[in-house]
C-alpha positions as CSV (number, residue, x, y, z in Angstrom):
1,X,96.0,88.2,54.1
2,X,96.1,91.5,56.0
3,X,92.6,92.9,56.6
4,X,93.6,96.2,58.3
5,X,96.3,98.8,57.6
6,X,99.5,98.1,59.7
7,X,98.8,101.1,62.0
8,X,95.3,99.8,62.8
9,X,96.6,96.2,63.3
10,X,99.1,97.6,65.7
11,X,96.4,99.5,67.6
12,X,94.2,96.3,67.8
13,X,97.2,94.3,69.1
14,X,97.9,96.9,71.9
15,X,94.2,96.8,73.0
16,X,94.2,93.0,72.9
17,X,97.1,93.0,75.5
18,X,94.7,94.6,78.1
19,X,93.3,92.2,80.7
20,X,89.9,90.8,79.8
21,X,90.0,92.2,76.2
22,X,89.8,89.6,73.4
23,X,90.5,90.2,69.8
24,X,86.9,91.2,68.9
25,X,86.7,93.7,71.7
26,X,90.1,95.0,70.8
27,X,88.9,95.6,67.2
28,X,85.8,97.5,68.5
29,X,88.0,99.7,70.7
30,X,90.4,100.4,67.9
31,X,87.6,101.4,65.5
32,X,86.0,103.6,68.3
33,X,89.3,105.4,68.8
34,X,89.6,106.0,65.0
35,X,86.1,107.5,65.0
36,X,87.0,110.0,67.7
37,X,87.6,113.7,66.8
38,X,91.4,114.5,66.7
39,X,91.2,116.5,70.0
40,X,89.5,113.6,71.9
41,X,92.0,111.1,70.5
42,X,94.9,113.4,71.5
43,X,93.3,113.8,75.0
44,X,93.0,110.0,75.4
45,X,96.6,109.5,74.4
46,X,97.7,112.3,76.7
47,X,95.8,110.9,79.6
48,X,97.7,107.6,79.3
49,X,101.0,109.4,79.0
50,X,100.2,111.7,82.0
51,X,99.1,108.7,84.2
52,X,102.4,106.9,83.4
53,X,104.5,110.0,84.1
54,X,102.8,111.2,87.4
55,X,101.4,108.2,89.2
56,X,103.7,106.2,91.4
57,X,103.7,104.2,94.6
58,X,103.2,105.8,98.0
59,X,106.5,105.6,100.0
60,X,104.6,104.4,103.0
61,X,101.8,102.0,101.9
62,X,102.7,101.4,98.2
63,X,99.3,102.4,97.1
64,X,99.1,104.5,93.9
65,X,99.4,108.2,94.4
66,X,100.4,111.4,92.6
67,X,102.8,114.1,93.8
68,X,105.6,113.9,96.4
69,X,105.2,112.4,99.8
70,X,102.6,109.9,101.2
71,X,99.2,109.3,99.6
72,X,96.0,111.0,101.0
73,X,95.1,108.0,103.2
74,X,98.6,107.8,104.8
75,X,98.7,111.6,105.3
76,X,95.2,111.9,106.9
77,X,95.2,112.7,110.6
78,X,91.7,111.0,110.9
79,X,93.0,107.5,110.1
80,X,93.8,104.9,112.8
81,X,97.5,104.4,112.4
82,X,97.6,101.4,114.7
83,X,95.8,99.2,112.2
84,X,97.1,98.2,108.7
85,X,95.1,96.3,106.2
86,X,97.2,94.3,103.7
87,X,95.7,94.0,100.2
88,X,97.1,92.5,97.0
89,X,96.3,95.4,94.6
90,X,95.5,99.1,94.6
91,X,92.0,98.3,93.3
92,X,91.4,96.4,96.5
93,X,91.9,99.6,98.5
94,X,89.0,101.2,96.6
95,X,86.9,98.1,97.4
96,X,87.7,98.4,101.1
97,X,87.1,102.1,101.2
98,X,83.6,101.6,99.7
99,X,82.5,99.7,102.8
100,X,83.1,102.9,104.9
101,X,83.7,100.6,107.9
102,X,87.5,100.6,107.8
103,X,89.4,103.6,109.1
104,X,93.0,102.4,109.4
105,X,95.9,102.4,107.0
106,X,96.8,100.1,104.1
107,X,99.7,98.2,102.7
108,X,99.6,97.1,99.0
109,X,101.6,94.1,98.0
110,X,101.1,94.5,94.3
111,X,100.4,90.8,93.8
112,X,100.3,87.6,95.8
113,X,102.7,84.7,96.1
114,X,102.3,82.4,93.1
115,X,105.1,79.9,92.5
116,X,103.3,78.7,89.3
117,X,103.7,82.2,87.9
118,X,107.2,82.7,89.3
119,X,106.1,85.3,91.9
120,X,108.0,85.0,95.1
121,X,108.4,87.2,98.3
122,X,111.1,89.4,96.6
123,X,108.6,90.3,93.8
124,X,106.1,91.8,96.3
125,X,106.2,94.7,98.7
126,X,106.7,92.4,101.7
127,X,109.9,93.8,103.1
128,X,108.5,97.3,103.5
129,X,105.5,95.8,105.4
130,X,107.8,94.0,107.8
131,X,109.8,97.2,108.3
132,X,106.6,99.2,109.0
133,X,105.6,96.7,111.7
134,X,109.1,96.4,113.1
135,X,109.2,100.2,113.5
136,X,106.4,99.9,116.1
137,X,103.1,101.7,116.6
138,X,101.0,99.0,114.8
139,X,98.8,96.9,116.9
140,X,96.8,94.9,114.3
141,X,97.5,93.8,110.7
142,X,94.4,92.6,108.8
143,X,95.1,90.2,105.9
144,X,92.7,91.1,103.2
145,X,94.1,89.1,100.3
146,X,91.6,87.3,98.1
147,X,90.1,84.1,99.6
148,X,91.7,81.8,97.0
149,X,94.7,79.5,97.2
150,X,97.3,82.1,96.4
151,X,95.7,84.7,98.7
152,X,95.5,82.3,101.5
153,X,99.1,81.2,101.0
154,X,100.2,84.8,101.0
155,X,98.3,85.6,104.2
156,X,99.8,82.6,106.0
157,X,103.3,83.5,104.9
158,X,102.9,87.1,106.1
159,X,101.4,86.0,109.4
160,X,104.4,83.8,110.1
161,X,106.8,86.7,109.2
162,X,104.9,89.1,111.6
163,X,104.5,86.8,114.6
164,X,107.8,87.8,116.2
165,X,106.7,91.4,116.4
166,X,103.9,90.7,118.9
167,X,101.2,92.3,116.7
168,X,97.7,90.9,116.3
169,X,97.3,89.4,112.8
170,X,93.8,88.9,111.6
171,X,92.1,87.6,108.5
172,X,89.0,88.8,106.8
173,X,86.0,86.6,107.6
174,X,84.5,84.5,104.9
175,X,81.7,86.8,104.1
176,X,83.5,87.0,100.7
177,X,82.9,83.9,98.7
178,X,86.0,81.6,98.2
179,X,87.5,82.0,94.8
180,X,86.0,85.5,94.2
181,X,87.8,88.9,94.3
182,X,87.5,91.9,96.6
183,X,86.7,94.3,93.7
184,X,83.5,92.4,93.0
185,X,82.2,92.1,96.5
186,X,79.2,94.2,97.5
187,X,79.4,96.7,100.4
188,X,77.3,94.6,102.8
189,X,79.5,91.6,102.3
190,X,82.7,93.7,102.9
191,X,81.2,95.0,106.1
192,X,80.4,91.5,107.4
193,X,83.9,90.4,106.4
194,X,85.5,93.2,108.3
195,X,83.3,92.6,111.4
196,X,84.0,88.9,111.4
197,X,87.8,89.0,110.9
198,X,89.7,86.5,113.0
199,X,93.2,86.0,114.3
200,X,95.5,83.7,112.4
């Protein structure tokens, strides 16, 4: 038996596809959207469309950006261009920037190696990282993937790839609890992790 009209069922199903949103939360979100005035509902829909149309990957670091050319971090003359911090996702860049201790550049992989989920090296932005390092001018690459099994495997794989280029490859210290994620780490923990990074 169908409890909701088809259009509402469809909306609930789309909300339920979002990460961390179960069916009950999806229903609440769908009912909230239906209660919005038409202008707010249109603005919400337009924000999604605009984000999909205008946000793309930076040609240098693969972080999310808008407009042509490099992102604001890559384009900044105040950043240390000799250091590159490798993170799994764009949200990890935000977490690192919150610490206000890191002043280098980034490289976003858009995931980690995960054979169980069929994610291999060709599915990540690894080749562009190797090309950046091979081009010269980079002295240190900081591996800031999450301290879980997949994050560790990705960091070790990348360190082996980068060894021939004579760059210092370091790993964030374990100020971040094993099994947790960068986006949930507090500022003090991130500062300690950056200060205690080690070569791998």
